[in-house]
C-alpha positions as CSV (number, residue, x, y, z in Angstrom):
1,M,-81.0,138.6,-38.8
2,S,-77.3,138.0,-39.2
3,E,-74.9,138.7,-36.3
4,P,-72.6,141.7,-36.7
5,G,-69.5,139.5,-36.6
6,S,-70.7,137.4,-39.6
7,T,-70.2,140.3,-42.0
8,A,-66.4,140.0,-42.2
9,P,-66.3,136.2,-42.9
10,Q,-69.0,136.6,-45.6
11,S,-67.1,139.5,-47.2
12,K,-63.8,137.4,-47.1
13,L,-65.6,134.4,-48.7
14,K,-67.0,136.6,-51.5
15,S,-63.6,138.1,-52.2
16,T,-62.0,134.6,-52.3
17,L,-64.7,133.3,-54.7
18,F,-64.3,136.3,-56.9
19,R,-60.5,135.8,-57.1
20,M,-61.0,132.1,-57.9
21,V,-63.5,132.9,-60.7
22,T,-61.2,135.5,-62.2
23,W,-58.2,133.2,-62.1
24,L,-60.2,130.4,-63.7
25,L,-61.4,132.7,-66.4
26,A,-57.9,133.9,-67.0
27,A,-56.7,130.3,-67.2
28,G,-59.4,129.6,-69.8
29,C,-58.3,132.6,-71.9
30,F,-54.7,131.5,-71.8
31,Y,-55.7,128.0,-72.8
32,L,-57.7,129.1,-75.8
33,V,-54.9,131.4,-77.0
34,F,-52.4,128.6,-76.5
35,T,-54.5,126.2,-78.6
36,R,-54.7,128.7,-81.4
37,I,-50.9,129.2,-81.4
38,E,-50.4,125.5,-81.2
39,A,-52.6,124.9,-84.3
40,S,-50.8,127.6,-86.2
41,A,-47.4,126.1,-85.3
42,A,-48.6,122.6,-86.3
43,R,-49.6,124.0,-89.8
44,D,-46.0,125.2,-90.2
45,G,-44.5,121.9,-88.9
46,L,-43.2,123.5,-85.8
47,T,-43.6,123.1,-82.0
48,T,-45.3,125.9,-80.2
49,L,-42.0,127.0,-78.6
50,E,-40.2,127.0,-82.0
51,Y,-43.1,129.0,-83.5
52,L,-42.9,131.7,-80.8
53,S,-39.1,131.8,-80.9
54,N,-39.2,132.5,-84.6
55,F,-41.8,135.2,-84.1
56,F,-39.7,137.1,-81.6
57,R,-36.3,136.4,-83.1
58,D,-37.2,138.1,-86.4
59,A,-38.4,141.3,-84.7
60,D,-36.5,144.5,-84.9
61,W,-36.0,145.1,-81.2
62,S,-33.9,148.3,-81.4
63,M,-36.6,150.0,-83.6
64,W,-39.2,148.7,-81.2
65,L,-37.5,150.4,-78.2
66,A,-37.1,153.6,-80.3
67,L,-40.8,153.5,-80.8
68,M,-42.0,152.5,-77.3
69,I,-39.8,154.8,-75.2
70,P,-41.0,158.1,-76.7
71,Y,-44.6,156.9,-76.7
72,S,-44.4,156.1,-73.0
73,L,-43.1,159.6,-72.2
74,F,-45.7,161.1,-74.5
75,F,-48.5,159.1,-72.7
76,F,-47.3,160.3,-69.3
77,L,-47.4,163.9,-70.3
78,V,-50.9,163.7,-71.9
79,D,-52.3,161.6,-69.1
80,S,-50.9,164.1,-66.5
81,H,-52.3,167.0,-68.4
82,A,-55.8,165.5,-68.5
83,T,-55.7,164.6,-64.8
84,W,-54.6,168.2,-64.0
85,R,-57.4,169.7,-65.9
86,A,-60.0,167.6,-64.1
87,I,-58.6,168.3,-60.7
88,R,-58.6,172.0,-61.4
89,W,-62.2,171.9,-62.4
90,F,-63.6,169.8,-59.7
91,N,-61.2,169.8,-56.7
92,T,-58.8,172.7,-56.4
93,P,-58.4,175.5,-59.1
94,E,-55.0,176.7,-57.8
95,I,-53.1,173.5,-58.5
96,K,-50.4,173.6,-61.2
97,L,-49.4,171.0,-63.8
98,T,-45.9,170.9,-62.2
99,N,-47.5,169.8,-59.0
100,V,-49.4,167.0,-60.6
101,L,-46.6,165.6,-62.7
102,P,-44.5,163.9,-59.9
103,I,-47.6,162.5,-58.1
104,R,-49.0,161.1,-61.3
105,A,-45.7,159.6,-62.2
106,S,-45.2,158.0,-58.8
107,A,-48.7,156.6,-59.0
108,Y,-47.5,154.5,-61.9
109,I,-45.2,152.6,-59.4
110,L,-48.2,151.7,-57.3
111,S,-50.2,150.8,-60.4
112,L,-47.8,147.9,-60.9
113,V,-49.6,146.3,-58.0
114,N,-53.1,147.7,-58.4
115,E,-54.5,150.5,-60.6
116,Q,-56.8,151.6,-57.8
117,V,-53.9,151.9,-55.3
118,G,-52.3,154.2,-57.9
119,K,-55.4,156.4,-58.0
120,G,-55.4,156.5,-54.2
121,A,-52.0,158.2,-54.3
122,M,-53.5,161.2,-56.1
123,S,-56.4,161.3,-53.6
124,L,-53.9,161.3,-50.7
125,Y,-51.9,164.1,-52.3
126,L,-55.0,166.3,-52.7
127,L,-56.0,165.6,-49.1
128,R,-52.6,166.5,-47.6
129,R,-51.8,169.5,-49.8
130,Y,-55.2,171.0,-50.6
131,D,-57.5,169.6,-47.9
132,V,-59.6,168.0,-50.6
133,P,-61.8,165.2,-49.0
134,G,-60.9,161.7,-50.2
135,W,-64.4,161.1,-51.7
136,K,-64.2,164.4,-53.6
137,A,-60.9,163.4,-55.2
138,V,-62.1,159.9,-56.0
139,S,-65.2,161.3,-57.7
140,T,-62.8,163.1,-60.1
141,M,-61.0,159.8,-60.8
142,V,-64.4,158.2,-61.5
143,L,-65.3,160.9,-64.0
144,L,-61.9,160.4,-65.7
145,G,-62.6,156.7,-65.9
146,I,-65.9,157.3,-67.6
147,V,-64.2,159.6,-70.1
148,E,-61.6,156.9,-70.9
149,I,-64.3,154.4,-71.6
150,Y,-66.2,156.7,-73.9
151,Q,-63.0,157.7,-75.6
152,L,-62.4,154.0,-76.5
153,L,-66.0,153.5,-77.7
154,I,-65.9,156.7,-79.8
155,F,-62.7,155.8,-81.6
156,S,-63.7,152.2,-82.0
157,A,-67.0,153.4,-83.5
158,I,-65.1,155.6,-85.9
159,G,-62.9,152.8,-86.9
160,V,-65.8,150.4,-87.4
161,A,-67.6,153.0,-89.6
162,L,-64.6,153.6,-91.7
163,Y,-63.4,150.0,-92.0
164,F,-66.6,147.9,-91.6
165,D,-65.4,145.4,-94.2
166,L,-62.3,144.6,-92.0
167,V,-64.6,144.0,-89.0
168,Q,-66.7,141.6,-91.1
169,E,-63.5,139.7,-92.2
170,A,-62.4,139.3,-88.6
171,A,-65.8,137.8,-87.6
172,V,-64.6,134.2,-87.7
173,S,-65.3,133.1,-84.2
174,L,-67.8,135.7,-83.1
175,P,-70.5,137.9,-84.7
176,L,-68.3,140.9,-84.2
177,P,-70.3,143.5,-86.2
178,Q,-73.5,142.8,-84.3
179,I,-71.8,142.7,-80.9
180,M,-69.8,145.9,-81.5
181,L,-72.8,147.8,-83.0
182,S,-75.0,146.8,-80.1
183,V,-72.4,148.1,-77.6
184,F,-72.1,151.4,-79.4
185,V,-75.8,152.0,-79.6
186,I,-76.4,151.2,-75.9
187,A,-73.4,153.4,-74.8
188,F,-74.3,156.3,-76.9
189,L,-78.0,156.2,-75.9
190,Y,-77.0,156.1,-72.3
191,F,-74.6,159.1,-72.3
192,P,-77.2,161.9,-72.8
193,L,-79.3,160.4,-70.0
194,H,-76.2,160.2,-67.8
195,V,-75.4,163.9,-68.2
196,A,-79.0,164.9,-67.8
197,Y,-79.4,162.8,-64.6
198,F,-76.4,164.0,-62.8
199,R,-77.1,167.6,-63.8
200,G,-80.6,167.2,-62.2
201,H,-82.6,167.6,-65.3
202,V,-84.3,164.2,-65.1
203,F,-85.5,162.0,-62.3
204,K,-85.4,165.0,-60.0
205,N,-86.6,163.1,-56.9
206,S,-83.7,160.6,-57.1
207,T,-81.1,160.9,-54.4
208,I,-78.5,158.6,-55.8
209,R,-76.7,161.5,-57.5
210,D,-76.4,163.3,-54.2
211,K,-73.9,160.7,-52.8
212,P,-70.4,162.2,-52.2
213,I,-68.7,159.9,-54.7
214,F,-70.7,161.6,-57.5
215,H,-69.5,165.1,-56.7
216,A,-67.6,165.5,-59.9
217,L,-70.4,164.0,-62.0
218,R,-72.8,166.5,-60.5
219,Q,-70.5,169.4,-61.4
220,A,-69.5,168.3,-64.8
221,E,-71.2,169.8,-67.8
222,L,-71.2,168.4,-71.3
223,K,-68.2,170.7,-72.2
224,H,-66.1,169.1,-69.5
225,Y,-66.6,165.7,-71.0
226,V,-65.8,166.9,-74.4
227,L,-62.7,168.8,-73.3
228,L,-61.3,165.9,-71.3
229,L,-62.0,163.6,-74.3
230,L,-59.9,166.0,-76.5
231,C,-57.2,166.2,-73.9
232,K,-56.9,162.4,-73.7
233,A,-57.4,161.6,-77.4
234,P,-53.8,162.1,-78.4
235,N,-52.8,159.0,-76.3
236,L,-55.3,156.7,-78.1
237,I,-54.4,158.1,-81.5
238,G,-50.7,157.6,-80.6
239,A,-51.5,154.0,-79.4
240,V,-53.1,153.1,-82.7
241,V,-50.1,154.4,-84.6
242,V,-47.5,152.8,-82.3
243,Y,-49.2,149.4,-82.2
244,S,-49.6,149.4,-86.0
245,L,-45.9,150.2,-86.4
246,A,-44.8,147.8,-83.7
247,L,-46.7,144.9,-85.3
248,S,-44.9,145.6,-88.6
249,L,-41.6,145.3,-86.8
250,F,-42.8,141.8,-85.8
251,S,-43.6,141.0,-89.5
252,V,-47.4,141.1,-88.8
253,D,-49.4,142.7,-91.6
254,V,-52.1,144.6,-89.8
255,S,-53.6,147.8,-91.3
256,F,-54.1,151.1,-89.5
257,G,-57.9,150.6,-90.1
258,Q,-57.9,147.3,-88.2
259,M,-56.0,148.9,-85.3
260,L,-58.4,151.9,-85.2
261,A,-61.4,149.6,-85.1
262,F,-60.1,147.0,-82.7
263,L,-57.4,148.4,-80.4
264,P,-59.9,150.5,-78.3
265,V,-62.1,147.4,-77.8
266,I,-59.0,145.5,-76.8
267,F,-58.1,148.2,-74.3
268,L,-61.7,147.9,-72.9
269,A,-61.1,144.2,-72.5
270,A,-57.9,144.9,-70.7
271,A,-59.9,146.8,-68.1
272,L,-61.7,143.6,-67.0
273,P,-60.6,142.4,-63.6
274,L,-58.8,139.4,-64.9
275,P,-55.1,138.6,-64.0
276,F,-52.5,139.4,-66.6
277,H,-55.2,141.2,-68.7
278,A,-56.3,137.8,-70.0
279,G,-59.4,139.3,-71.6
280,A,-57.3,141.5,-73.9
281,L,-55.0,138.5,-74.6
282,L,-57.9,136.4,-75.9
283,L,-59.4,139.3,-77.8
284,W,-56.2,139.8,-79.7
285,A,-56.3,136.2,-80.9
286,V,-60.0,136.5,-81.8
287,L,-59.7,139.7,-83.7
288,F,-56.6,138.7,-85.5
289,P,-57.2,135.0,-86.2
290,D,-54.4,134.8,-88.8
291,F,-51.8,135.9,-86.2
292,P,-52.7,134.2,-82.8
293,E,-49.2,135.0,-81.6
294,V,-50.1,138.7,-81.3
295,G,-51.6,137.8,-77.9
296,V,-48.1,137.2,-76.6
297,F,-46.9,140.3,-78.4
298,S,-49.6,142.3,-76.5
299,M,-48.3,141.0,-73.2
300,I,-44.8,142.2,-74.0
301,M,-46.2,145.6,-75.1
302,H,-48.2,146.0,-71.9
303,T,-45.4,144.8,-69.6
304,F,-42.9,147.2,-71.1
305,F,-45.4,150.0,-70.9
306,V,-46.2,149.6,-67.3
307,V,-42.6,148.9,-66.2
308,F,-41.2,151.9,-68.1
309,N,-44.0,154.1,-66.6
310,A,-42.9,152.9,-63.2
311,V,-39.3,153.9,-64.1
312,I,-40.7,157.4,-64.9
313,G,-42.3,157.2,-61.4
314,V,-39.0,156.4,-59.8
315,V,-37.3,159.4,-61.4
316,F,-40.1,161.6,-60.1
317,L,-40.3,159.9,-56.7
318,P,-38.1,162.4,-54.8
319,L,-40.2,165.3,-56.0
320,A,-43.4,163.3,-55.2
321,N,-42.2,162.7,-51.6
322,R,-41.4,166.4,-51.2
323,E,-44.9,167.3,-52.5
324,L,-46.5,164.8,-50.1
325,F,-44.5,165.0,-46.9
326,V,-42.3,168.1,-46.8
327,D,-43.5,171.2,-48.5
328,R,-47.0,172.4,-47.9
329,P,-48.6,175.6,-49.2
330,V,-49.5,178.1,-46.5
């Protein structure tokens, strides 16, 4: 039997090992992408630095900004609306969209450090303003996360179905059709069981669903998942359009079909707990083998997106502070 004091050192050791593994994996991803870019540069008789310099020098940066700024604002509004809907359904029905906007915006500032910290800001707000227990607010964030994952899977499945030949053409390093189809089948077979389980229709003696963290999942009906998916869908459709147009500004010939099939999968890889979204970086290079430099392009896209969202958060910060610390509904 372990002593009570041994729990903390063991937890710290596991955390350290996890960070070491994630950084090693990230380093491996960056190395693989670098070797691909280096090989492409060598074929053109250039150094890696010259190759990347040419790629970025030829881009139309003014048009790129004209594309990215409106999309970032659009994403913020759609994201806030979907979050507001979920909070109304599962936490506090009297909340208004105008209450959610400044808190969601300010959470983008915290998300620069850690996405989970950003979600914690929303939980703190619901606790202070509406006396919603933290676990109840977190359960809503969990449900939103599940919807986001299935949104990516659904759109990717649509893209693969419509442009299966493009998926086969990209299967140079990995058996992409088999991998992607397997993931789709498993995910879509699981979802009906997920809804049935948390609604109490199957495995009725199970007590896992009764845990506080699953409050929103117990309350959610199929219509809630569908409506949230529809609320969030404009962001992903917009991302497919924006990334397709942005790549054309960098003289990369990528079709809308390729982006529809691959971008949702890349976004899933970005959710892996690797530094600098290294999983997405590598996947860009794998899915677009003729343009390994798009991995660097994706880093610029992501960096601008999160930084500009943080700027939106700074604009809304005074309102967020007032919502959190000054005004309180009677």
